[in-house]
C-alpha angles and dihedrals in degrees: 000000000000109000128204125178135197114218113215137222102194103316096336136071122268120239112247128172112268116247112205110235102154115171122278126169089270096042105087096344117072109062103159135177116070093007092056089050092050092050088055092050094251130127122239116254092235135020086228094061092107136022113267104228128050115238100291091341138120131212115278120229117263093256101016095113105023093172093065117113131190116211122210096232087067102268137112131229145164133240106259090172126003089262100030128073122201112215140143125299091229089061093067131053097225144302130307140053112358124168096161099089125087117200116207116199144155097056140075091207112062091204093059117120087223092067115128112222122192129172124230125244102186143009128208117197118199109273110255095016110160103160095277115090124324089082101167135107140171129224120203114215127217090237137006120270112222097227134109116280126222115239117220130228113260096189138022096264093109099034092105135060130043120335136198120231126189138175152130095250134122117311093213136020115284093002091130092196109091123198131271088210122075109242129196140195141161127243131184126235116264117205117241091243091059095039090054091058085079104025101034113186091350088085116084108212116216089022099058138044127203126214135172146099123280090236093044123215098126124075148105119274144187109324094031093085114130094019120128131261106206146165141183119281129213090281091052091251126132115259125183115233101165147025120218103254119153148319144164106279122312127294095347120159112253095019122103124205114247121223133183108256100237097194090064091060101032095112092046091048092050092048093048093047092052090052096051 
């Protein structure tokens, strides 16, 4: 999982020069190795082909997060509707007909024979996306997947607190292998004022959320792009508040992970999904 850490000076973050690492298709997306093999229906040559734990994460239960989806281009996502996946804009090349993506769902282990695989028919990238903010996209599936969906936050009520992150991405920075096992972790909210001590004006307030520990060690990583950041709502139901977007490295002290702030785009996402 992509890790971002927040170095401390006493009880606050230190100020470090921002290093621009805005998302590109290869930024968080493109974990290869065993994950690529699994997406193709092949078995890895060796069980040691990828590290076992995500950065600071632990294996998720086989049906713990049934809304989680792995996408064949090396991204994650969540079922917004039974036939629509919410992911990151930088995971797709644009909007329109797209039959090149395979969504794998229903399993925590991508090598499982129980995996549900469905091809895409369309992609919708956030209108106006240019690599800075607005990092959301939708993928229309060829048929519905009969699994629970993940509702999204429609206001900022749940944009604070401790969040859950999950994905099949790299377990350490620059590993370029990914994981065939779904891994999970929790990360606390980091206020924009603190997050900007590292990222400066690279952060887009009201469009992005930051999360991570001051000492680092827990984060999403390459291959986790597009996956959800979520938490429980007042009814004890999962609600998605963020989309894995970008960050400076993985699990570094003093560097928070940056996530698309879903509540900002909830109305646009709903409108786009209904039009697919």
